[in-house]
N, C-alpha and C positions, 0 to 999 in steps of 0.2 A: 287652256293649260295655264296654271298660275305662273307669274313672272319668274319666281325663283326656280321652279321646275324647268322652265324653258332655258334659263341660263345654265343650269346644271347639265341639261341635255346637250346644249351647244358645247360646253366645256369638255364633255366626254368625247364628242366628235373630234375635237382638236388635239387632245392629248395623245401621246404615243401610248400604245397598249401592247401587251405581249402577243406574239403571233399564235394563232390557233395551232395546236399540234397537228403535224401532217401525218395523220393516221394511214393514209394511202401509201405514202412514201415509206413509212415504217414497215408496213406489211410487205411492200414490194422488196425492201431490203432483206427482210427475213426469208422471203421466197427465194431470192438469189442465193442466199446462204445455203439453201436446201437444194440448189442446183437448178432452180427454175430459170428459164430464158425470158421471162416476161420483161417487157420494156418498162422503164420507170414511168410512173404516172405523169402525164402532161400537166403543166401548171394550169390552174383554173383560170377562167376569164377574170374573176375578181382579183386573183393574185397578180395577173398581168397588168391590170389597170391601176392598182394601188400606187406604184411608184410615180405614175404620172399625175394622179389626183392629189396626193398629199404634198403640201408645201415643204420647202427645206426645213430641216430640223430646227435651225435657229429661229425661223419664222414661226414654227409651231410652238416653240417655247415662249416666244413673245406673245403670241395670241393667248396661250394658256395663262401667262402671268397677267395679261390685261383682263381676261375674264375672271380670274381669281380676285383681282382688285375690285372688279365690278361687283362680284358676289359679296365681298367684305363690305363695300359701301351699301349695297342693297340690304344686307343684314343689319347694318347700323341704322339705316333709315326705317326699315320695316319692323325692327324689334324695338324701336325707340320708346314706344308707349307700352308700359306694363299692362298685361291682361288683354292686349289686342294683337297677339302675335300669330293669329290664324292667317289663312291665305289672303294675299293681296290680289284683288281682282283687277284693279287698274291703278296706275300711278301717273300723276300729273306734277309738273314742276315749273316754277318761275324763279327768277333770281331773287332769293329771299324767302321763298315759301315752297312747301311741298303739300300735295293733296293725295291721299290714298283712299281708294274705295275698298272696303273689306266685307267679308261674309258676315262677320259678327262684330259687335262693339262691346266695350266694357259696360258695367252697370252705370246707369245715369247718376252722375255725382250730384250731391246736394247743391242748391243754389249758393253761390259764393259771391262775395263782394268783388267788384272789379279791382284789379291791382294795376293801375295805370302809371304809377310813379308820383312825382311831386307836382302839386298844382302850382302853376306859374301863369304869368301873362304871356300873350303871344309875342310881345317884344322880348321878354326874358327868354322865352323858348328859342327865338332866333339866335340869340347870343350864345346859347349853350350847345347848339347843334352844328354839325358840319355841313348843313344844307339849309336852305331857306324853306320853311314850311309852306305847303300849298293850301290855299283856302278856297272852297267852292264859292264862286261868285254868285251862284243862284241862291245861296243860303246866307251869305254874309258872315260876319265874325261869329265864332263859336261861343257857346254859353260857358264853356270851361276848357282849359288847356292843361295838359299834363305832360311831363317830360320824364323819361327813363334814361338815366345816364350810363347804365351798365352795359348798354349795347354799343358796339363799335359805331362811332358817328352819332350816337344818340337816337332816341325814338320819341316822337311826339304823337299825342292822341288828342284829337279835337272832339269834344262832346257837344251834341245838339239835342236839346229837349224835344219831346214829341210836339208836333204841330201839323197843320193840314199838309198832306203829302208825305209826312214822316210819322207814321203811326208808331206807338210804343212797342218796342221789341221786348219779349219776355226775358231774353238772355241778358240784356243790358239795362232795361228800363229807360232807354233813350230812344230818340227818333233816329239818330245816326251816331255811330262811333267810327271816326275816321282816324286810322293809324298810318304813320309814315316813318320809314327808316331807310338807311342805305343798304339796299339789297346786295350791292357789290362787296360790301364789307362784312355782311352777315348772310351768306348765301342760303342757309337753311334755318334761319332764325325762328320762323313760325311754321307750324304744321297743322294739318287738318286731317281728320279721319272721318269718313262718311260711310253710311250703310248703302246697300244696293238701291234703296228707294229714293235716295237723294239725287237730284239732277246735278250733274257736273258738266259744264259746257265750256269749251275753248272758244274764244272770240277775239276780235281786234277792236280797240277803241281808238279811233283816229290813228291807226297804224301800230299802236302799242299792243303787245300781247296781254291777254287777260284771261281769267278763269271766273266763271259765274257758278256759284253753288246755291242751290235752292231746293226747298221742299222739306223733307224729314230733317229734324235737327241733327247736326253733326258736331264733332268735338273739335275744339280749338286748344292749342297749347303752344308754349314757348319752349325753345331749346336753350340751354345755358350757352351763352356766347363762347365759341371755341370748342364746344363739345357736343357731339350728336347724342351723347348719353345723358344729357342733363334734363331729361324729361321724367317727371314723376306723376303718379296718379293725382297728387295734390294740385298739379298745374293744369289738369284738364278742366274744361268747362264747356257747356253747351253753347252753340252759336246759332244766330238767326241766318237769314240770307246774307251772302257775302259776295262782293266783287273784289277780286285781287287784280291789281293793275301794275304792270311792270313798265316804268317810264324812265329810260336811261339808267342812271345809277339807283333810282328810287324804286321801292316797292310800296304801293299804296293799298290799304285795305279798308273797304267800306262795308260796314255791317249794319243791318236794320231789317225791319219788317216790310220793306218796299219791294217792288218787283224789279226785274232786270232793266226795263226801259228807264225807270226812275233812277236807278243806280248809274246807268250810262250817262244820263243827262247831267247828274251831279259830277261824275268823273270828268266829263268834257268841259266843265266850267272851272276846273281847278286852275288857280292862278297864284 
């Protein structure tokens, strides 16, 4: 059952609803009017149980409000990408990112240039961010560094050219694109939408929560900071294999044509 349908079903169970008309009682009353001595119909087992099963009215209202809020949030997230509002099969989340598996995807967008922000040095990036950028020790300094300042706390992207162990990814033309930002300040900043054929796996990297996305190409997009509705078709792009890593306040994203083992090795070397 799709997620939204499950939540609607649960909401229906918790809300108060009008009682079913007591047809038996009505008929019995009419018979009494006609002089019948028939005894009133005994309450059904279900009617006897309901007062004990249902929580107090105040609690029911609280549950209903909580579920409605959940539905509003789900609708915001699931309808964020135009043209991809069909059933959500699975939903995954980390601090800073959401991943949705859907029945259908929009048409494949044309290849677009990466919009990574302003190119700076690693030292300059450190001064303009609210965190210290992490660099993979196994790879050394990046070939290029970019900063996007419109994100709460800032976002840095480290670009590595293709090399042995880092084959060129069709989505970026790079061997590795490593993005970092404060997931605690932008809890749903990036989003991913994947088809059923894409592998999505939860895992831990040295105790930190992570999600690995591999296989069929999936879509990657940014949400405008402070608004879950800031997604447009223009912001969608295809992405290669990706490891999303939640480390404390940070959300780290590693994209490339490498496998999961290689991604984990790189992630573990972040310093």
